[in-house]
C-alpha positions, 0 to 999 in steps of 0.5 A: 547511502543515498536515496534513489527515486524512480518514476514510471507509467502504469495503468494506474497512472504514474508511480514513483518510489524511493529506495536506499540500496534494496530497501523501499522507503516510500511509494506514490501512485495514481498521478497524471504526470511523472513530476506529480508522482515524484513530488508526492513521493518527496513528501513521503520520504523519511527525512534522514539528511542523506542526498536524494538522487533522482532516477526517473524515466529511462532509469526504470527500464529493466528494474524488477520492481517497476515491472511487478508494479506495472503488472499489479496495475494491469490487474495481474496477481503480484506478491510483494512479500519479499520486498524490503521496507524501511519501517524506521521511525515507526512504533512497535504498534505501527510496525505490527499493524503494517506487518499484518496488513502486508499479510492480507492476501490478494483479493481478500479484505478485512476491517480496521477492527479485524486488522487491529485484532490480528496485529495483537491490539483488539479494539484499536480499530481507530488507531489502525485507521491512522496507521493506514492513512500514514502508510508510506508504501501503499500497494506493497502494504496493501491498505486498500484491502482494509475496510470500515465496518459500514463501507469502504472506509477512507483512502489517502491516495490520489482520487481517494475512494474511487481509487480504492474501489478500482484496486479492489475491482482489479483484485476481486471483480466484485466491487459492486457488492463491496460498495453496498451498505453493510457489505464491507468485505469478502465472505469470511471464508475467503479470508486467510488468517495472518500472524504477526511476529514480535519484531 
């Protein structure tokens, strides 16, 4: 089955994603142009030997995922739990970390260490950071909600930490607190415990 790509404009810049059927393989965002979004996307798509057919611009009209991502970019609470993702080529550890990250609710954060523990790998904060840095589907797997114990941590999307701050601000409106040294997440009572399946 061929891979279809779609690029479109949002309040967070141009986004693009790749799908095979209804399964999302990769997503890029925060770009100044449609071309830049598609170029970044092409670097994220897992190589599989199948053809890639671009469906950009008007191809985005009426697409439900496009509309949801545009709502998200405007700061509206959106749930992507039902979006099918391609996690092929990922290790069991990586899949569990991505699944645990995906369960972090809108407006909530956790540290890399907390995410490691939730995924069943206490003490693996550094390895979790590597998984987040290689996340092929940001926003849908909300790696921007995972922070360092001493600050915001890194972010590999365009504009880096500035974009991470912007996303957290969209969701919580308290980025001034999040950015202060020693304050790396929302209050513990605001967090929701997440569980990860065995697959």
